[in-house]
Every structure is written in C-alpha cells, then in structure tokens.
C-alpha positions as MATLAB code, in Angstrom:
seq = 'MESALLFAKANKKRIAKEFTNPAVYLSEQSPVSVFMSGCAGAGKTEAAIELIDELVANTGVRTMRIDPDDLRNHFEGYIGTNSWMYQRAASILVDKIHDMALDQSQSFVLDGTLCNLEKADLNITRSLRKSRQCVIMFVYQKPELAWRFVQARERQEGRRIPPEIFVEQFFLAKDVVNALKDKFGNRLLVNLLIKNTDASLKSYKEDIHLIEDGLHDGYDRQSLLRYIKAGERL';
ca = [
      95.736  100.255  115.037;
      95.989   96.912  116.805;
      95.438   98.208  120.350;
      92.217   99.962  119.301;
      90.954   96.809  117.600;
      91.651   94.755  120.708;
      89.894   97.332  122.888;
      86.864   97.420  120.585;
      86.530   93.636  120.548;
      86.915   93.374  124.323;
      84.519   96.213  125.157;
      81.985   96.251  122.324;
      79.229   94.528  124.307;
      79.570   96.849  127.283;
      79.685   99.982  125.139;
      76.745   98.849  123.017;
      74.626   98.026  126.081;
      75.254  101.481  127.495;
      74.573  103.133  124.135;
      71.289  101.298  123.451;
      69.910  101.523  127.000;
      66.243  100.395  126.673;
      65.275  102.774  129.460;
      66.378  105.655  127.228;
      65.521  104.291  123.776;
      62.259  102.381  124.031;
      61.357   99.333  121.989;
      58.753  100.043  119.314;
      56.186   97.980  117.464;
      57.200   99.581  114.161;
      60.841  100.683  114.495;
      62.539  102.637  111.725;
      66.069  102.253  110.348;
      67.435  105.471  108.837;
      70.756  105.499  106.994;
      72.341  108.871  106.266;
      74.286  109.247  103.022;
      76.436  111.885  101.332;
      79.990  113.173  101.304;
      81.792  114.577  104.314;
      80.823  118.163  105.104;
      77.467  117.934  103.352;
      75.572  118.472  106.596;
      74.444  114.916  107.330;
      74.828  115.193  111.091;
      72.792  118.398  111.245;
      70.094  116.772  109.095;
      70.153  113.649  111.278;
      69.688  115.682  114.457;
      66.811  117.627  112.904;
      65.192  114.366  111.803;
      65.515  112.885  115.289;
      63.987  116.013  116.838;
      61.076  115.681  114.419;
      60.599  111.995  115.260;
      60.603  112.757  118.984;
      58.039  115.527  118.478;
      55.769  113.202  116.485;
      56.095  110.022  118.544;
      57.383  111.061  121.941;
      60.018  108.314  121.675;
      63.735  109.094  121.604;
      65.672  107.843  118.578;
      69.361  107.005  118.809;
      71.948  108.459  116.448;
      74.832  106.086  115.758;
      77.867  108.107  114.656;
      81.210  106.351  114.028;
      83.037  109.653  114.536;
      81.708  109.992  118.081;
      82.619  106.395  118.909;
      86.285  107.022  118.099;
      86.480  108.955  121.361;
      86.488  105.620  123.199;
      89.997  104.874  121.925;
      93.163  105.971  123.658;
      95.415  107.889  121.289;
      92.641  109.243  119.086;
      93.236  112.948  118.426;
      91.111  113.658  115.351;
      93.898  114.063  112.810;
      94.499  110.299  112.989;
      90.831  109.347  112.616;
      91.543  106.998  109.704;
      93.645  104.822  112.007;
      90.564  104.064  114.126;
      88.073  103.390  111.351;
      88.060   99.602  111.715;
      87.851   99.770  115.495;
      84.952  102.223  115.357;
      83.199   99.956  112.851;
      83.301   97.112  115.378;
      81.449   99.288  117.888;
      78.961  100.477  115.259;
      78.186   96.891  114.263;
      77.525   95.815  117.844;
      75.324   98.828  118.560;
      73.458   98.132  115.331;
      72.996   94.485  116.379;
      71.484   95.457  119.717;
      69.228   98.139  118.242;
      67.797   95.545  115.868;
      67.373   92.928  118.598;
      65.696   95.448  120.915;
      63.359   96.862  118.225;
      64.716  100.381  118.627;
      64.620  103.040  115.941;
      67.974  104.510  114.958;
      69.702  106.897  112.583;
      73.065  105.593  111.356;
      75.069  108.718  110.599;
      77.691  107.862  107.969;
      78.540  108.313  104.302;
      77.008  104.993  103.131;
      79.833  104.554  100.615;
      80.472  100.842  101.170;
      77.913   99.044   98.997;
      78.515   95.590  100.457;
      78.139   96.793  104.052;
      75.139   99.001  103.281;
      73.440   96.122  101.462;
      73.973   93.851  104.466;
      72.669   96.398  106.981;
      69.533   97.185  104.984;
      68.861   93.497  104.351;
      69.025   92.799  108.082;
      66.503   95.554  108.825;
      64.138   94.398  106.098;
      64.251   90.838  107.407;
      62.946   92.203  110.699;
      60.117   93.974  108.839;
      61.471   97.414  109.698;
      60.852  100.508  107.622;
      64.140  101.436  105.921;
      64.979  104.973  104.847;
      68.037  106.487  103.183;
      68.471  110.223  103.664;
      70.865  111.489  100.976;
      72.226  114.951  101.779;
      73.812  116.919   98.937;
      75.969  120.011   99.167;
      78.231  121.470   96.480;
      81.645  119.889   97.020;
      83.523  123.194   97.226;
      81.413  124.287  100.185;
      81.343  120.821  101.743;
      85.153  120.827  101.676;
      85.203  124.200  103.427;
      83.071  122.707  106.188;
      85.455  119.744  106.398;
      88.402  122.113  106.807;
      86.575  124.198  109.416;
      85.783  121.052  111.390;
      89.422  119.998  111.216;
      90.518  123.329  112.668;
      87.930  123.081  115.433;
      87.982  119.362  116.278;
      91.198  118.101  114.706;
      89.323  115.492  112.671;
      90.976  115.226  109.257;
      89.707  113.728  106.012;
      92.249  113.378  103.168;
      91.225  115.121   99.922;
      91.351  111.822   98.021;
      88.861  110.225  100.406;
      86.568  113.243  100.279;
      86.439  113.252   96.472;
      85.874  109.506   96.240;
      83.017  109.690   98.756;
      81.432  112.573   96.862;
      81.000  110.469   93.730;
      80.577  107.055   95.325;
      77.718  107.894   97.709;
      75.259  108.603   94.892;
      76.161  105.413   93.033;
      75.749  103.292   96.161;
      72.324  104.741   96.944;
      71.131  104.173   93.382;
      72.376  100.574   93.460;
      70.557   99.940   96.745;
      67.323  101.469   95.463;
      67.588   99.412   92.291;
      67.930   96.218   94.334;
      65.368   96.801   97.080;
      62.810   98.825   95.141;
      59.719   99.876   97.083;
      61.002   98.247  100.261;
      63.540  101.065  100.578;
      62.541  104.720  100.856;
      65.083  107.221   99.501;
      64.778  110.905  100.368;
      66.954  113.647   98.862;
      67.895  116.810  100.730;
      69.731  119.475   98.702;
      71.317  122.402  100.529;
      71.973  125.967   99.391;
      75.473  127.429   99.402;
      74.717  128.962  102.814;
      73.887  125.448  104.108;
      70.155  126.207  104.361;
      67.584  123.874  102.827;
      67.158  124.327   99.077;
      64.883  121.413   98.256;
      63.611  118.184   99.769;
      62.211  115.274   97.798;
      60.711  112.144   99.304;
      60.535  108.634   97.881;
      62.686  109.203   94.813;
      63.630  106.338   92.515;
      66.953  107.689   91.254;
      69.490  110.323   92.226;
      70.013  111.900   88.834;
      73.486  112.169   87.315;
      72.797  115.859   86.736;
      73.332  116.469   90.434;
      77.067  116.188   89.755;
      77.146  118.176   86.513;
      80.350  120.173   86.174;
      82.393  117.873   88.400;
      84.778  115.011   87.760;
      87.174  113.256   90.099;
      90.442  114.620   88.721;
      89.462  118.282   88.415;
      87.737  118.318   91.803;
      90.776  116.785   93.472;
      93.073  119.344   91.813;
      90.776  122.146   92.951;
      90.816  120.994   96.554;
      94.541  120.334   96.686;
      95.255  123.760   95.233;
      93.502  125.258   98.240;
      91.021  127.251   96.183;
      87.930  128.791   97.768;
      84.464  129.738   96.663;
];
C-alpha cells in the first residue's frame, strides 16, 4: 500500500528513536542479537517473551523485542485481516529499528519467521561484523496445532495469514536456518525448542548443527495445504 510506504519512509527515524530509547534499553559491552524462527502459530512470541524475561533476570538489562506485527499498528487502515498489505511498510520500520539497535549496542530479539534467506543472511552478517553474539531460536510446533493457533489469533485480533503462506513458511523456515548455520558455522548459535501438542515445552536443545529432516516426517506441502483448506481439526 503506497500510503503506508510513504508514511514508513517519512516517520521511520522518529519511530525507531522512540522504540530504541537508550534510557530504556541500555547499551551493552557484549550485546546479543537473537533471531526467532519458525512458522506462524508455533509460539515464537511466547518463547521470545520468556527469553527476554530470563535475560532481564540474569543481567538486569531490558532487551527489546522487535515484532513486525506490532509495528503494523502505526499504519492507518490496518485492521489485521489486511496485514499482508502492510508487510513492506512494516519491514521499513523493522530495518530502521534494527539499524539503531546495532549502532547503540543494544541487545534485541527480532520476532519473525526468518523465512527470507537473503534478508536473514544480511542481518546476521551485520551483527557479526559488530562482534555481537548471534543466536537463532527455532520454535517447532506440529503444523495442525500451529494452524489452530493462527485461526484463534485471527478471531481474536483479526490478523490473517493465508494457508498458502503458512504452509510455505512451515517448510522454508527449517531450510533457511540450516543454510545460515552451514554458512556461518560456530559464529552462529542455533537453539531448537520443540513444543508439545498442548503448547508446553517438550524439548530444548542448544547449539545444534542441523535441524533434522525428520522433524517434518509425515508432512508435505500439498497434503498439508489440502488438510488446512479442508478445515480439518486435530
């Protein structure tokens, strides 16, 4: 949407300055860059908030959570069901906030799907060039349940994700993380959080070298998309 893009470009500096307020998020000698990954509805935001609470408890320093979904609220006309129309505009704000967090040596958690390999590669490279610790937190939930959470969120907040996008993200996120780990090696820490069907923690593995293909056993793009479109439930 052109008006949203114009607004984002005109106001990105102001919004980013407010978001990254150094009086709230202090500069650190050893800041951390955390990138959430996983399909929609997997529970990334909940995991990100828990991680931030843990960091605050350990360091006493607040860590910012950068969420493109929250930033869409800056745009006039955004009502949730049209979230895809504001993706590019929200990305402009995310990029500027990310820029300032890096420049101000602030730790952050970027709460997204991490499905764009080119963009993820660029963001991680920028953090590594500033000698920051880089972490990917991959959150996995069975797609049937993740889709139920997506639908529940749509009913509550109006934010809609098309089934095609959901399915593509489900498969793409793992491949992107593996490609990034393969490129950056020991400079990039990858942690895997697997949730039970009741959304509680099933297992947590730190510093893994590969997200195994077996995680997606029993699923393929076509059958999963048919399942979701048919409106089936667990």
